[in-house]
N, C-alpha and C positions, 0 to 999 in steps of 0.2 A: 675322310671324320678320324677328328680324336679323340681319341675314346680317355679317361682317365684311368689313371694307376692310383692305387687307391696305398699303394706300398710308397709314395715318395716321400713319408714323413717317418717311416720304421725305425730311420736310424735316432730321431728324437722324440719320438711319441711317448717314450717311459721315464724320460727327465724330467726333474725335479723343476716345480713350478721357484721364477726366480722372482727372490723379495732384496727391493735394495736396501742396502744399511745405510743411507743417506733419509732419503723421504718413509714419513711411517707410515703403516695398512691403510689407504681409505676406507672411512665406515662406507658401510652398507647403504644407508641411506642417501649420502651423500654421492654415492655411487648411481645408484636408482636419479637422483636428481638429474644429471648430464643425461638423460633418457626421455624425459619428461617434454611436454609442450611447451612450444616457445609463443610466446603472443608479441611480435613485432610490434604494434600498435597498443598502449597500454590506455585503458578505460575504451577502448572501443566496443567492447561486448556489452558494457555497460552503456554506453550512449546505444547501439541497436536495440536493447532491452527497451528502454526509456522510449525510446521512438515509437516501439510498436505499441507501449502501454494507452491501450484505449481511455478515453476520457469521454462525458458527457456532456453537451452542449446544458447550460442554462436555459429552464424553459421560464420565457418571460408571462403572466401570467394576464389573463384580458379580463375587463371587466368587473364581469359577472362575479370571477373565478376570488378578486380584489373584493371585491362588496361582501362578497361570501365568509371570506377569510378574518376581515373588519366586525363582521358581525361574532364570528366565532371567540376573539380578541377579547370583545364587550364581557363577552358571557364568562368567560375565565373569569374577566378583572371585577366582576361581578360575584362572583364564588371561589376568590382567592382566599378567603380564611379556612376555607375549607380545604387549601391545595389539592384543587382538580388532577386528577391522574389524566395525563393527557399521550398521546400518540401522533408525532410531529414528524411529515415526514418533507426532508430540510436537502439543500443543495452545498455540499460545500466543495469550494474551489480547490483545483490540485496549485500545488505552491511551486512546482516545477514547470510549467504548463497551462494551455486554455484549458480552459472547461473545467471540469471535476468529476464529482458522482453524491448520485442522490444515496441519504442513510434514513434513516428512520430511527428514532428516538425516542423513547418510552419513562416517561417521569412524572412527576409530582409538579406542577406549578405553583411556585412562590409568590411570586412580583413580576410585574412588567414594566420596565424600564421605557420611558417614554421618550426621555431623551439621547440616550444610545439608540431604541428601536430594536430590544431585545429581549425574551420573556429568559426571566431566571426558575431556575429549577430548587427544589430543596438538597439533592448533591452538589450542590454550586454548578450546573452545565446551565452556560447562556447560548441563545440558540437567537441570529441575526430572523429579526423581522421580515428584511427583504427576501432573506435568503429559502425564504416555508415554501413551502408545495403545496402542502393540506397539515390537515387538523383532524385527530378522531378521536375519541375516550367518548364515555355514558353520557357526559355532559351535555353532548348531541343530538343523543337521540329522539327527542322532544321540540330540536329545531327543525320550523317550514323545512 
């Protein structure tokens, strides 16, 4: 077995470091960049994250739930002059993949757009009626 001799470089260990006369010294940040991680496939990490991102499936309401929602919308329409404060749980479709997310919005109802089937709020938010899962608020406390 060979042993390593620590005196192999004694003749050059104390010499001055070579500095090129032709090439300027590379900045420290550029030197560090040479040793940074290398991504062989551009966008691969983003694609993996997007694929693993979870979405919720759209829940189809049954006839009873649709009828209840219709009654609530009628009650809201009757009280629009008071701009009732309501809390709406609705489905927001995902822009990139199937599914979406269920979100809750709280605001004052201003108008029910029958033609476009949406509820408009005083802050200019518009929610599609077909995406509404549930509605709650003080307006509905005495409702059957």
